MOPAC internal coordinates of N, CA, C and O (Angstrom, degrees):
PM7 1SCF
backbone

  N    0.0000 0     0.00 0     0.00 0    0    0    0
  C    1.4652 1     0.00 0     0.00 0    1    0    0
  C    1.5226 1   109.76 1     0.00 0    2    1    0
  O    1.2310 1   120.34 1   -53.59 1    3    2    1
  N    1.2968 1   116.96 1   126.41 1    3    2    1
  C    1.4582 1   122.06 1  -179.55 1    5    3    2
  C    1.5248 1   111.10 1   -77.07 1    6    5    3
  O    1.2310 1   121.41 1   -29.40 1    7    6    5
  N    1.3191 1   114.90 1   150.60 1    7    6    5
  C    1.4540 1   122.37 1   172.64 1    9    7    6
  C    1.5247 1   107.13 1   -80.98 1   10    9    7
  O    1.2310 1   120.13 1   -58.23 1   11   10    9
  N    1.3332 1   117.36 1   121.77 1   11   10    9
  C    1.4669 1   122.60 1  -178.84 1   13   11   10
  C    1.5330 1   107.71 1  -128.13 1   14   13   11
  O    1.2310 1   120.51 1   -92.32 1   15   14   13
  N    1.3379 1   116.64 1    87.68 1   15   14   13
  C    1.4622 1   120.18 1  -175.96 1   17   15   14
  C    1.5334 1   113.62 1   -63.40 1   18   17   15
  O    1.2310 1   121.92 1   -32.39 1   19   18   17
  N    1.3164 1   113.93 1   147.61 1   19   18   17
  C    1.4703 1   121.20 1   171.75 1   21   19   18
  C    1.5295 1   108.49 1   -70.98 1   22   21   19
  O    1.2310 1   120.85 1   -18.16 1   23   22   21
  N    1.3218 1   115.98 1   161.84 1   23   22   21
  C    1.4594 1   120.90 1   175.09 1   25   23   22
  C    1.5174 1   114.22 1    83.43 1   26   25   23
  O    1.2310 1   120.25 1  -176.77 1   27   26   25
  N    1.3372 1   117.12 1     3.23 1   27   26   25
  C    1.4584 1   121.55 1   178.07 1   29   27   26
  C    1.5187 1   109.32 1  -119.14 1   30   29   27
  O    1.2310 1   120.85 1   -18.20 1   31   30   29
  N    1.3206 1   115.98 1   161.80 1   31   30   29
  C    1.4549 1   122.37 1   170.72 1   33   31   30
  C    1.5176 1   107.40 1  -113.46 1   34   33   31
  O    1.2310 1   120.56 1   -23.32 1   35   34   33
  N    1.3380 1   116.53 1   156.68 1   35   34   33
  C    1.4550 1   121.35 1  -171.95 1   37   35   34
  C    1.5218 1   111.39 1  -133.42 1   38   37   35
  O    1.2310 1   121.18 1   -28.81 1   39   38   37
  N    1.3477 1   115.35 1   151.19 1   39   38   37
  C    1.4588 1   121.07 1   177.97 1   41   39   38
  C    1.5287 1   109.41 1  -107.69 1   42   41   39
  O    1.2310 1   120.89 1   -17.02 1   43   42   41
  N    1.3179 1   115.90 1   162.98 1   43   42   41
  C    1.4653 1   120.64 1   175.66 1   45   43   42
  C    1.5286 1   111.07 1   -72.72 1   46   45   43
  O    1.2310 1   120.16 1   171.11 1   47   46   45
  N    1.3353 1   117.30 1    -8.89 1   47   46   45
  C    1.4592 1   122.11 1   175.64 1   49   47   46
  C    1.5256 1   111.88 1   -96.84 1   50   49   47
  O    1.2310 1   120.59 1  -171.19 1   51   50   49
  N    1.3354 1   116.48 1     8.81 1   51   50   49
  C    1.4706 1   123.92 1   174.11 1   53   51   50
  C    1.5217 1   114.73 1    71.77 1   54   53   51
  O    1.2310 1   121.00 1  -144.79 1   55   54   53
  N    1.3351 1   115.69 1    35.21 1   55   54   53
  C    1.4566 1   119.90 1   166.52 1   57   55   54
  C    1.5288 1   107.96 1  -103.31 1   58   57   55
  O    1.2310 1   121.10 1   -28.19 1   59   58   57
  N    1.3377 1   115.51 1   151.81 1   59   58   57
  C    1.4581 1   119.87 1   172.79 1   61   59   58
  C    1.5252 1   108.06 1  -114.57 1   62   61   59
  O    1.2310 1   120.97 1   -21.95 1   63   62   61
  N    1.3276 1   115.75 1   158.05 1   63   62   61
  C    1.4552 1   121.49 1   178.20 1   65   63   62
  C    1.5290 1   108.67 1  -140.67 1   66   65   63
  O    1.2310 1   121.33 1   -49.20 1   67   66   65
  N    1.3269 1   115.05 1   130.80 1   67   66   65
  C    1.4711 1   122.66 1   176.13 1   69   67   66
  C    1.5195 1   106.47 1  -111.62 1   70   69   67
  O    1.2310 1   120.21 1   -64.22 1   71   70   69
  N    1.3251 1   117.20 1   115.78 1   71   70   69
  C    1.4588 1   122.86 1  -174.46 1   73   71   70
  C    1.5223 1   110.26 1   -97.77 1   74   73   71
  O    1.2310 1   121.29 1   -45.00 1   75   74   73
  N    1.3488 1   115.14 1   135.00 1   75   74   73
  C    1.4623 1   122.54 1   175.31 1   77   75   74
  C    1.5227 1   106.76 1  -137.28 1   78   77   75
  O    1.2310 1   121.06 1   -84.21 1   79   78   77
  N    1.3335 1   115.58 1    95.79 1   79   78   77
  C    1.4592 1   120.25 1  -176.55 1   81   79   78
  C    1.5203 1   110.20 1    68.33 1   82   81   79
  O    1.2310 1   120.57 1    56.92 1   83   82   81
  N    1.3493 1   116.52 1  -123.08 1   83   82   81
  C    1.4634 1   119.93 1   179.40 1   85   83   82
  C    1.5318 1   111.73 1  -100.98 1   86   85   83
  O    1.2310 1   120.90 1  -165.53 1   87   86   85
  N    1.3348 1   115.89 1    14.47 1   87   86   85
  C    1.4559 1   120.48 1   176.79 1   89   87   86
  C    1.5240 1   109.81 1  -119.26 1   90   89   87
  O    1.2310 1   121.15 1   -21.55 1   91   90   89
  N    1.3250 1   115.40 1   158.45 1   91   90   89
  C    1.4565 1   120.07 1  -178.76 1   93   91   90
  C    1.5207 1   110.16 1  -147.65 1   94   93   91
  O    1.2310 1   121.63 1   -28.53 1   95   94   93
  N    1.3311 1   114.48 1   151.47 1   95   94   93
  C    1.4594 1   122.18 1   171.34 1   97   95   94
  C    1.5264 1   106.07 1  -108.62 1   98   97   95
  O    1.2310 1   120.42 1   -41.63 1   99   98   97
  N    1.3291 1   116.79 1   138.37 1   99   98   97
  C    1.4575 1   122.25 1  -176.89 1  101   99   98
  C    1.5226 1   109.24 1  -125.14 1  102  101   99
  O    1.2310 1   121.12 1   -37.92 1  103  102  101
  N    1.3308 1   115.46 1   142.08 1  103  102  101
  C    1.4552 1   120.15 1   177.42 1  105  103  102
  C    1.5150 1   111.17 1  -152.91 1  106  105  103
  O    1.2310 1   121.12 1     2.04 1  107  106  105
  N    1.3284 1   115.46 1  -177.96 1  107  106  105
  C    1.4683 1   122.44 1   175.26 1  109  107  106
  C    1.5122 1   109.01 1   -94.10 1  110  109  107
  O    1.2310 1   120.61 1   -36.54 1  111  110  109
  N    1.3076 1   116.44 1   143.46 1  111  110  109
  C    1.4607 1   120.65 1  -178.89 1  113  111  110
  C    1.5256 1   111.25 1   -74.50 1  114  113  111
  O    1.2310 1   121.65 1   -15.66 1  115  114  113
  N    1.3204 1   114.44 1   164.34 1  115  114  113
  C    1.4554 1   121.32 1   175.31 1  117  115  114
  C    1.5289 1   109.92 1   -61.30 1  118  117  115
  O    1.2310 1   120.49 1   141.38 1  119  118  117
  N    1.3204 1   116.67 1   -38.62 1  119  118  117
  C    1.4671 1   121.44 1   177.99 1  121  119  118
  C    1.5299 1   110.02 1   -58.31 1  122  121  119
  O    1.2310 1   120.48 1   134.38 1  123  122  121
  N    1.3382 1   116.69 1   -45.62 1  123  122  121
  C    1.4667 1   121.24 1  -178.14 1  125  123  122
  C    1.5178 1   111.71 1   -65.84 1  126  125  123
  O    1.2310 1   120.45 1   133.39 1  127  126  125
  N    1.3443 1   116.74 1   -46.61 1  127  126  125
  C    1.4618 1   118.01 1  -177.81 1  129  127  126
  C    1.5181 1   111.13 1   -65.71 1  130  129  127
  O    1.2310 1   120.28 1   146.41 1  131  130  129
  N    1.3386 1   117.06 1   -33.59 1  131  130  129
  C    1.4631 1   120.92 1   177.96 1  133  131  130
  C    1.5329 1   110.52 1   -67.93 1  134  133  131
  O    1.2310 1   120.63 1   138.35 1  135  134  133
  N    1.3315 1   116.41 1   -41.65 1  135  134  133
  C    1.4636 1   120.49 1  -179.99 1  137  135  134
  C    1.5306 1   111.25 1   -66.79 1  138  137  135
  O    1.2310 1   120.55 1   142.68 1  139  138  137
  N    1.3298 1   116.55 1   -37.32 1  139  138  137
  C    1.4592 1   120.33 1   179.69 1  141  139  138
  C    1.5230 1   112.03 1   -73.08 1  142  141  139
  O    1.2310 1   120.24 1   148.35 1  143  142  141
  N    1.3099 1   117.15 1   -31.65 1  143  142  141
  C    1.4581 1   123.53 1  -176.44 1  145  143  142
  C    1.5276 1   109.35 1    79.11 1  146  145  143
  O    1.2310 1   119.71 1    38.87 1  147  146  145
  N    1.2991 1   118.15 1  -141.13 1  147  146  145
  C    1.4688 1   122.31 1  -172.29 1  149  147  146
  C    1.5274 1   111.59 1   -71.39 1  150  149  147
  O    1.2310 1   120.85 1   -72.29 1  151  150  149
  N    1.3354 1   115.98 1   107.71 1  151  150  149
  C    1.4586 1   122.16 1  -178.54 1  153  151  150
  C    1.5279 1   109.23 1   -78.34 1  154  153  151
  O    1.2310 1   121.01 1   -50.84 1  155  154  153
  N    1.3430 1   115.67 1   129.16 1  155  154  153
  C    1.4649 1   120.96 1  -175.17 1  157  155  154
  C    1.5281 1   113.66 1  -118.92 1  158  157  155
  O    1.2310 1   119.95 1   169.28 1  159  158  157
  N    1.3383 1   117.70 1   -10.72 1  159  158  157
  C    1.4647 1   120.10 1  -177.23 1  161  159  158
  C    1.5171 1   109.71 1  -157.64 1  162  161  159
  O    1.2310 1   120.96 1   -39.25 1  163  162  161
  N    1.3384 1   115.78 1   140.75 1  163  162  161
  C    1.4624 1   121.79 1   175.49 1  165  163  162
  C    1.5262 1   108.11 1  -135.21 1  166  165  163
  O    1.2310 1   121.05 1   -45.77 1  167  166  165
  N    1.3221 1   115.60 1   134.23 1  167  166  165
  C    1.4632 1   121.92 1   173.55 1  169  167  166
  C    1.5176 1   106.97 1  -113.22 1  170  169  167
  O    1.2310 1   120.63 1   -58.11 1  171  170  169
  N    1.3401 1   116.39 1   121.89 1  171  170  169
  C    1.4651 1   121.59 1  -176.58 1  173  171  170
  C    1.5264 1   110.49 1  -119.99 1  174  173  171
  O    1.2310 1   120.21 1   -24.03 1  175  174  173
  N    1.3309 1   117.20 1   155.97 1  175  174  173
  C    1.4682 1   120.55 1   178.95 1  177  175  174
  C    1.5260 1   111.60 1   -74.95 1  178  177  175
  O    1.2310 1   121.51 1   -13.93 1  179  178  177
  N    1.3165 1   114.72 1   166.07 1  179  178  177
  C    1.4619 1   121.48 1   177.99 1  181  179  178
  C    1.5234 1   110.55 1   -87.77 1  182  181  179
  O    1.2310 1   120.98 1   -27.80 1  183  182  181
  N    1.3306 1   115.73 1   152.20 1  183  182  181
  C    1.4580 1   121.29 1   173.13 1  185  183  182
  C    1.5213 1   108.24 1   -57.48 1  186  185  183
  O    1.2310 1   120.87 1   -44.68 1  187  186  185
  N    1.3226 1   115.94 1   135.32 1  187  186  185
  C    1.4531 1   121.60 1  -179.34 1  189  187  186
  C    1.5159 1   113.90 1    96.48 1  190  189  187
  O    1.2310 1   120.17 1   162.04 1  191  190  189
  N    1.3362 1   117.28 1   -17.96 1  191  190  189
  C    1.4629 1   120.14 1   175.64 1  193  191  190
  C    1.5248 1   109.12 1   -64.83 1  194  193  191
  O    1.2310 1   120.42 1   -33.54 1  195  194  193
  N    1.3265 1   116.80 1   146.46 1  195  194  193
  C    1.4604 1   121.42 1   177.39 1  197  195  194
  C    1.5220 1   109.88 1  -119.71 1  198  197  195
  O    1.2310 1   121.35 1   -31.63 1  199  198  197
  N    1.3308 1   115.02 1   148.37 1  199  198  197
  C    1.4563 1   121.58 1  -177.09 1  201  199  198
  C    1.5153 1   110.01 1  -140.12 1  202  201  199
  O    1.2310 1   121.43 1   -27.77 1  203  202  201
  N    1.3295 1   114.86 1   152.23 1  203  202  201
  C    1.4589 1   122.44 1   171.00 1  205  203  202
  C    1.5223 1   108.13 1   -91.63 1  206  205  203
  O    1.2310 1   120.35 1   -23.12 1  207  206  205
  N    1.3276 1   116.93 1   156.88 1  207  206  205
  C    1.4599 1   121.04 1   174.38 1  209  207  206
  C    1.5232 1   109.10 1   -57.38 1  210  209  207
  O    1.2310 1   120.35 1   -45.92 1  211  210  209
  N    1.3280 1   116.93 1   134.08 1  211  210  209
  C    1.4489 1   122.29 1   178.39 1  213  211  210
  C    1.5202 1   114.61 1    88.93 1  214  213  211
  O    1.2310 1   120.33 1   170.15 1  215  214  213
  N    1.3201 1   116.97 1    -9.85 1  215  214  213
  C    1.4581 1   120.98 1  -178.89 1  217  215  214
  C    1.5321 1   110.63 1   -77.90 1  218  217  215
  O    1.2310 1   120.36 1   -34.36 1  219  218  217
  N    1.3249 1   116.93 1   145.64 1  219  218  217
  C    1.4597 1   121.87 1   176.73 1  221  219  218
  C    1.5241 1   109.45 1   -67.37 1  222  221  219
  O    1.2310 1   120.27 1   -50.47 1  223  222  221
  N    1.3469 1   117.09 1   129.53 1  223  222  221
  C    1.4590 1   119.36 1   179.30 1  225  223  222
  C    1.5264 1   113.22 1  -116.84 1  226  225  223
  O    1.2310 1   120.10 1   173.27 1  227  226  225
  N    1.3121 1   117.41 1    -6.73 1  227  226  225
  C    1.4557 1   119.48 1   179.97 1  229  227  226
  C    1.5113 1   111.52 1   179.38 1  230  229  227
  O    1.2310 1   121.86 1     3.25 1  231  230  229
  N    1.3275 1   114.04 1  -176.75 1  231  230  229
  C    1.4595 1   121.25 1  -178.45 1  233  231  230
  C    1.5200 1   108.44 1  -134.21 1  234  233  231
  O    1.2310 1   121.36 1   -35.70 1  235  234  233
  N    1.3270 1   115.00 1   144.30 1  235  234  233
  C    1.4586 1   121.07 1   171.65 1  237  235  234
  C    1.5214 1   107.03 1  -124.92 1  238  237  235
  O    1.2310 1   120.95 1   -46.07 1  239  238  237
  N    1.3284 1   115.79 1   133.93 1  239  238  237
  C    1.4638 1   120.52 1  -179.45 1  241  239  238
  C    1.5189 1   109.06 1  -121.60 1  242  241  239
  O    1.2310 1   121.54 1   -37.67 1  243  242  241
  N    1.3185 1   114.66 1   142.33 1  243  242  241
  C    1.4561 1   121.06 1   176.62 1  245  243  242
  C    1.5170 1   108.55 1  -127.59 1  246  245  243
  O    1.2310 1   121.19 1     0.40 1  247  246  245
  N    1.3173 1   115.33 1  -179.60 1  247  246  245
  C    1.4627 1   118.75 1   176.52 1  249  247  246
  C    1.5242 1   110.79 1   -67.31 1  250  249  247
  O    1.2310 1   120.00 1   161.88 1  251  250  249
  N    1.3477 1   117.60 1   -18.12 1  251  250  249
  C    1.4618 1   122.29 1  -178.17 1  253  251  250
  C    1.5225 1   114.51 1   -97.28 1  254  253  251
  O    1.2310 1   120.29 1   144.37 1  255  254  253
  N    1.3338 1   117.06 1   -35.63 1  255  254  253
  C    1.4616 1   119.72 1  -170.33 1  257  255  254
  C    1.5259 1   110.82 1  -165.08 1  258  257  255
  O    1.2310 1   121.65 1   -10.25 1  259  258  257
  N    1.3260 1   114.44 1   169.75 1  259  258  257
  C    1.4621 1   122.19 1   170.29 1  261  259  258
  C    1.5254 1   107.07 1  -117.69 1  262  261  259
  O    1.2310 1   120.95 1   -34.27 1  263  262  261
  N    1.3238 1   115.79 1   145.73 1  263  262  261
  C    1.4618 1   119.66 1  -178.77 1  265  263  262
  C    1.5206 1   109.86 1  -141.96 1  266  265  263
  O    1.2310 1   121.11 1   -41.28 1  267  266  265
  N    1.3302 1   115.49 1   138.72 1  267  266  265
  C    1.4572 1   120.72 1   172.04 1  269  267  266
  C    1.5198 1   108.28 1   -74.60 1  270  269  267
  O    1.2310 1   121.02 1   -28.21 1  271  270  269
  N    1.3269 1   115.66 1   151.79 1  271  270  269
  C    1.4640 1   121.65 1   173.52 1  273  271  270
  C    1.5235 1   107.34 1  -113.31 1  274  273  271
  O    1.2310 1   120.77 1   -38.56 1  275  274  273
  N    1.3315 1   116.13 1   141.44 1  275  274  273
  C    1.4621 1   121.83 1  -172.72 1  277  275  274
  C    1.5219 1   110.93 1  -119.07 1  278  277  275
  O    1.2310 1   121.40 1   -40.05 1  279  278  277
  N    1.3189 1   114.93 1   139.95 1  279  278  277
  C    1.4542 1   121.95 1  -177.94 1  281  279  278
  C    1.5343 1   110.47 1   -70.97 1  282  281  279
  O    1.2310 1   120.14 1   -56.93 1  283  282  281
  N    1.3367 1   117.34 1   123.07 1  283  282  281
  C    1.4712 1   119.81 1   178.82 1  285  283  282
  C    1.5317 1   113.15 1   -67.06 1  286  285  283
  O    1.2310 1   120.79 1   145.45 1  287  286  285
  N    1.3448 1   116.09 1   -34.55 1  287  286  285
  C    1.4658 1   122.72 1   178.55 1  289  287  286
  C    1.5210 1   107.83 1  -142.52 1  290  289  287
  O    1.2310 1   120.81 1   -20.06 1  291  290  289
  N    1.3089 1   116.06 1   159.94 1  291  290  289
  C    1.4546 1   119.84 1   178.45 1  293  291  290
  C    1.5116 1   111.89 1   -78.86 1  294  293  291
  O    1.2310 1   121.27 1   -26.75 1  295  294  293
  N    1.3364 1   115.18 1   153.25 1  295  294  293
  C    1.4525 1   119.21 1   176.62 1  297  295  294
  C    1.5104 1   112.82 1   163.91 1  298  297  295
  O    1.2310 1   121.48 1     8.90 1  299  298  297
  N    1.3304 1   114.78 1  -171.10 1  299  298  297
  C    1.4620 1   122.43 1  -178.18 1  301  299  298
  C    1.5215 1   110.13 1  -109.20 1  302  301  299
  O    1.2310 1   120.72 1   -45.51 1  303  302  301
  N    1.3203 1   116.22 1   134.49 1  303  302  301
  C    1.4608 1   121.79 1   178.50 1  305  303  302
  C    1.5255 1   108.71 1   -69.92 1  306  305  303
  O    1.2310 1   120.56 1   -54.36 1  307  306  305
  N    1.3379 1   116.53 1   125.64 1  307  306  305
  C    1.4637 1   120.06 1   177.27 1  309  307  306
  C    1.5288 1   111.71 1  -109.12 1  310  309  307
  O    1.2310 1   120.38 1   165.30 1  311  310  309
  N    1.3474 1   116.88 1   -14.70 1  311  310  309
  C    1.4621 1   120.39 1   175.42 1  313  311  310
  C    1.5261 1   108.99 1  -164.79 1  314  313  311
  O    1.2310 1   120.94 1   -38.43 1  315  314  313
  N    1.3345 1   115.80 1   141.57 1  315  314  313
  C    1.4651 1   122.05 1   171.40 1  317  315  314
  C    1.5161 1   107.53 1  -115.83 1  318  317  315
  O    1.2310 1   120.30 1   -33.51 1  319  318  317
  N    1.3187 1   117.03 1   146.49 1  319  318  317
  C    1.4579 1   121.76 1  -179.25 1  321  319  318
  C    1.5300 1   109.15 1   -80.83 1  322  321  319
  O    1.2310 1   120.97 1   -92.48 1  323  322  321
  N    1.3181 1   115.75 1    87.52 1  323  322  321
  C    1.4543 1   121.00 1  -175.23 1  325  323  322
  C    1.5199 1   113.25 1   -66.91 1  326  325  323
  O    1.2310 1   119.68 1   160.98 1  327  326  325
  N    1.3317 1   118.21 1   -19.02 1  327  326  325
  C    1.4670 1   120.57 1   176.63 1  329  327  326
  C    1.5276 1   110.68 1   -60.26 1  330  329  327
  O    1.2310 1   120.30 1   151.66 1  331  330  329
  N    1.3245 1   117.04 1   -28.34 1  331  330  329
  C    1.4681 1   121.08 1  -178.50 1  333  331  330
  C    1.5294 1   112.29 1   -70.74 1  334  333  331
  O    1.2310 1   120.09 1   157.88 1  335  334  333
  N    1.3230 1   117.43 1   -22.12 1  335  334  333
  C    1.4608 1   119.94 1  -179.64 1  337  335  334
  C    1.5267 1   110.73 1   -65.61 1  338  337  335
  O    1.2310 1   120.61 1   144.25 1  339  338  337
  N    1.3317 1   116.45 1   -35.75 1  339  338  337
  C    1.4641 1   121.43 1   178.39 1  341  339  338
  C    1.5275 1   112.50 1   -93.80 1  342  341  339
  O    1.2310 1   120.13 1   156.85 1  343  342  341
  N    1.3176 1   117.36 1   -23.15 1  343  342  341
  C    1.4665 1   121.05 1  -176.83 1  345  343  342
  C    1.5303 1   110.64 1  -139.95 1  346  345  343
  O    1.2310 1   120.08 1  -112.79 1  347  346  345
  N    1.3423 1   117.44 1    67.21 1  347  346  345
  C    1.4678 1   120.32 1  -176.89 1  349  347  346
  C    1.5317 1   112.98 1   -63.28 1  350  349  347
  O    1.2310 1   120.11 1   158.94 1  351  350  349
  N    1.3192 1   117.40 1   -21.06 1  351  350  349
  C    1.4691 1   120.86 1   179.83 1  353  351  350
  C    1.5287 1   112.87 1   -64.36 1  354  353  351
  O    1.2310 1   119.94 1   167.76 1  355  354  353
  N    1.3362 1   117.72 1   -12.24 1  355  354  353
  C    1.4728 1   120.60 1   175.38 1  357  355  354
  C    1.5292 1   109.86 1   -57.38 1  358  357  355
  O    1.2310 1   120.24 1   147.05 1  359  358  357
  N    1.3232 1   117.15 1   -32.95 1  359  358  357
  C    1.4721 1   120.58 1   178.72 1  361  359  358
  C    1.5303 1   110.34 1   -60.10 1  362  361  359
  O    1.2310 1   120.00 1   143.16 1  363  362  361
  N    1.3317 1   117.60 1   -36.84 1  363  362  361
  C    1.4622 1   121.05 1   179.12 1  365  363  362
  C    1.5221 1   111.89 1   -68.86 1  366  365  363
  O    1.2310 1   120.41 1   141.86 1  367  366  365
  N    1.3216 1   116.83 1   -38.14 1  367  366  365
  C    1.4612 1   119.67 1  -173.73 1  369  367  366
  C    1.5232 1   113.63 1   -89.36 1  370  369  367
  O    1.2310 1   119.80 1   153.71 1  371  370  369
  N    1.3398 1   117.99 1   -26.29 1  371  370  369
  C    1.4661 1   120.80 1  -176.07 1  373  371  370
  C    1.5289 1   110.76 1  -151.83 1  374  373  371
  O    1.2310 1   119.91 1  -112.43 1  375  374  373
  N    1.3498 1   117.77 1    67.57 1  375  374  373
  C    1.4696 1   119.81 1  -172.93 1  377  375  374
  C    1.5249 1   115.16 1   -65.90 1  378  377  375
  O    1.2310 1   119.72 1   160.51 1  379  378  377
  N    1.3418 1   118.15 1   -19.49 1  379  378  377
  C    1.4691 1   119.60 1  -173.95 1  381  379  378
  C    1.5296 1   114.13 1  -102.93 1  382  381  379
  O    1.2310 1   119.90 1   167.69 1  383  382  381
  N    1.3124 1   117.81 1   -12.31 1  383  382  381
  C    1.4707 1   119.22 1  -179.86 1  385  383  382
  C    1.5230 1   110.05 1  -120.23 1  386  385  383
  O    1.2310 1   119.75 1    94.36 1  387  386  385
  N    1.3178 1   118.07 1   -85.64 1  387  386  385
  C    1.4616 1   122.00 1  -177.54 1  389  387  386
  C    1.5306 1   112.45 1   -66.49 1  390  389  387
  O    1.2310 1   120.21 1   155.95 1  391  390  389
  N    1.3393 1   117.20 1   -24.05 1  391  390  389
  C    1.4568 1   121.37 1  -175.84 1  393  391  390
  C    1.5199 1   115.27 1   -91.95 1  394  393  391
  O    1.2310 1   119.82 1  -164.55 1  395  394  393
  N    1.3396 1   117.95 1    15.45 1  395  394  393
  C    1.4633 1   119.51 1   176.96 1  397  395  394
  C    1.5267 1   109.53 1   -58.80 1  398  397  395
  O    1.2310 1   120.53 1   -24.82 1  399  398  397
  N    1.3296 1   116.59 1   155.18 1  399  398  397
  C    1.4592 1   121.50 1  -175.76 1  401  399  398
  C    1.5211 1   113.41 1   -98.38 1  402  401  399
  O    1.2310 1   120.85 1   128.09 1  403  402  401
  N    1.3414 1   115.97 1   -51.91 1  403  402  401
  C    1.4544 1   119.12 1  -176.08 1  405  403  402
  C    1.5100 1   111.40 1  -154.81 1  406  405  403
  O    1.2310 1   122.18 1   -16.27 1  407  406  405
  N    1.3338 1   113.44 1   163.73 1  407  406  405
  C    1.4637 1   121.53 1   174.21 1  409  407  406
  C    1.5138 1   106.96 1  -117.55 1  410  409  407
  O    1.2310 1   121.67 1   -37.07 1  411  410  409
  N    1.3318 1   114.42 1   142.93 1  411  410  409
  C    1.4594 1   121.98 1  -168.45 1  413  411  410
  C    1.5206 1   110.57 1  -135.53 1  414  413  411
  O    1.2310 1   120.84 1   -38.81 1  415  414  413
  N    1.3315 1   115.99 1   141.19 1  415  414  413
  C    1.4679 1   121.98 1   168.00 1  417  415  414
  C    1.5232 1   105.75 1   -92.26 1  418  417  415
  O    1.2310 1   120.46 1   -65.45 1  419  418  417
  N    1.3303 1   116.72 1   114.55 1  419  418  417
  C    1.4639 1   122.64 1  -173.72 1  421  419  418
  C    1.5273 1   110.99 1   -73.63 1  422  421  419
  O    1.2310 1   120.57 1   -48.97 1  423  422  421
  N    1.3443 1   116.52 1   131.03 1  423  422  421
  C    1.4667 1   121.94 1   177.07 1  425  423  422
  C    1.5287 1   111.80 1   -76.91 1  426  425  423
  O    1.2310 1   120.36 1   132.36 1  427  426  425
  N    1.3329 1   116.92 1   -47.64 1  427  426  425
  C    1.4654 1   121.71 1  -173.10 1  429  427  426
  C    1.5268 1   110.05 1  -136.33 1  430  429  427
  O    1.2310 1   120.11 1   -77.69 1  431  430  429
  N    1.3415 1   117.39 1   102.31 1  431  430  429
  C    1.4641 1   119.87 1  -179.84 1  433  431  430
  C    1.5278 1   113.45 1   -58.69 1  434  433  431
  O    1.2310 1   119.70 1   160.43 1  435  434  433
  N    1.3272 1   118.18 1   -19.57 1  435  434  433
  C    1.4586 1   121.78 1   177.58 1  437  435  434
  C    1.5230 1   112.14 1   -63.27 1  438  437  435
  O    1.2310 1   120.25 1   157.26 1  439  438  437
  N    1.3377 1   117.12 1   -22.74 1  439  438  437
  C    1.4626 1   120.91 1   179.10 1  441  439  438
  C    1.5299 1   112.31 1   -70.91 1  442  441  439
  O    1.2310 1   120.05 1   170.32 1  443  442  441
  N    1.3180 1   117.51 1    -9.68 1  443  442  441
  C    1.4688 1   121.16 1   177.39 1  445  443  442
  C    1.5321 1   111.84 1   -76.61 1  446  445  443
  O    1.2310 1   120.41 1   156.40 1  447  446  445
  N    1.3261 1   116.82 1   -23.60 1  447  446  445
  C    1.4711 1   121.42 1  -173.25 1  449  447  446
  C    1.5306 1   114.81 1   -54.57 1  450  449  447
  O    1.2310 1   118.75 1   136.34 1  451  450  449
  N    1.3472 1   119.99 1   -43.66 1  451  450  449
  C    1.4696 1   118.60 1  -177.59 1  453  451  450
  C    1.5399 1   114.75 1   -77.12 1  454  453  451
  O    1.2310 1   119.83 1   173.89 1  455  454  453
  N    1.3295 1   117.93 1    -6.11 1  455  454  453
  C    1.4580 1   119.75 1  -178.98 1  457  455  454
  C    1.5301 1   110.85 1   -72.23 1  458  457  455
  O    1.2310 1   120.74 1   -23.44 1  459  458  457
  N    1.3313 1   116.20 1   156.56 1  459  458  457
  C    1.4680 1   121.70 1  -175.48 1  461  459  458
  C    1.5285 1   111.79 1   -88.84 1  462  461  459
  O    1.2310 1   121.35 1   -37.62 1  463  462  461
  N    1.3356 1   115.03 1   142.38 1  463  462  461
  C    1.4584 1   119.72 1   170.34 1  465  463  462
  C    1.5333 1   107.80 1   -80.58 1  466  465  463
  O    1.2310 1   119.52 1    -7.29 1  467  466  465
  N    1.3401 1   118.51 1   172.71 1  467  466  465
  C    1.4686 1   119.81 1  -176.74 1  469  467  466
  C    1.5298 1   114.38 1   -56.00 1  470  469  467
  O    1.2310 1   119.81 1   140.05 1  471  470  469
  N    1.3224 1   117.96 1   -39.95 1  471  470  469
  C    1.4699 1   120.40 1  -179.23 1  473  471  470
  C    1.5268 1   111.29 1   -65.07 1  474  473  471
  O    1.2310 1   120.47 1   135.61 1  475  474  473
  N    1.3328 1   116.71 1   -44.39 1  475  474  473
  C    1.4608 1   120.49 1   179.84 1  477  475  474
  C    1.5293 1   110.44 1   -66.06 1  478  477  475
  O    1.2310 1   120.37 1   140.65 1  479  478  477
  N    1.3422 1   116.89 1   -39.35 1  479  478  477
  C    1.4616 1   119.47 1   179.49 1  481  479  478
  C    1.5309 1   110.76 1   -67.81 1  482  481  479
  O    1.2310 1   120.23 1   142.84 1  483  482  481
  N    1.3159 1   117.17 1   -37.16 1  483  482  481
  C    1.4640 1   120.89 1   176.86 1  485  483  482
  C    1.5223 1   110.45 1   -60.76 1  486  485  483
  O    1.2310 1   120.36 1   135.13 1  487  486  485
  N    1.3329 1   116.92 1   -44.87 1  487  486  485
  C    1.4666 1   121.25 1   176.86 1  489  487  486
  C    1.5253 1   110.57 1   -61.37 1  490  489  487
  O    1.2310 1   120.70 1   137.74 1  491  490  489
  N    1.3362 1   116.27 1   -42.26 1  491  490  489
  C    1.4606 1   121.57 1   179.83 1  493  491  490
  C    1.5478 1   110.32 1   -60.96 1  494  493  491
  O    1.2310 1   120.55 1   136.36 1  495  494  493
  N    1.3075 1   116.55 1   -43.64 1  495  494  493
  C    1.4731 1   120.55 1   178.49 1  497  495  494
  C    1.5312 1   110.64 1   -65.16 1  498  497  495
  O    1.2310 1   120.41 1   139.82 1  499  498  497
  N    1.3307 1   116.83 1   -40.18 1  499  498  497
  C    1.4702 1   121.09 1   179.06 1  501  499  498
  C    1.5245 1   111.18 1   -62.10 1  502  501  499
  O    1.2310 1   120.56 1   141.53 1  503  502  501
  N    1.3335 1   116.53 1   -38.47 1  503  502  501
  C    1.4640 1   121.01 1   179.80 1  505  503  502
  C    1.5274 1   112.02 1   -62.91 1  506  505  503
  O    1.2310 1   120.83 1   149.25 1  507  506  505
  N    1.3229 1   116.02 1   -30.75 1  507  506  505
  C    1.4626 1   120.51 1  -178.19 1  509  507  506
  C    1.5279 1   112.43 1   -86.52 1  510  509  507
  O    1.2310 1   121.28 1   168.85 1  511  510  509
  N    1.3226 1   115.16 1   -11.15 1  511  510  509
  C    1.4706 1   118.38 1   177.09 1  513  511  510
  C    1.4469 1   115.32 1    94.90 1  514  513  511
  O    1.2310 1   120.10 1   180.00 1  515  514  513

């Protein structure tokens, strides 16, 4: 059973987003890190880069696979978690706190509407097994 914290929104691509005003923190879900297994590499965007909702913003690689990461909402990167560049395994041990990926200035808060709440994301994970 995956850890699915309250107070976050979730994507069908297994990213989470914690919104605070017009800024957000984005990371990989517990479900994603568990499916990937031991994460060995993370590629993150630079501060100042801008993305549209759904656009690829980075890559995470594990001993099992590599996966693109997709932006839950559009906006400008205001911080990347550079600690992950030297210690990507933090995502496996603490995906919701120390293992966050990036911080974003949100362009359009309306893009949050289609994201899943914890209950919907839990159902989505259950459907996939």
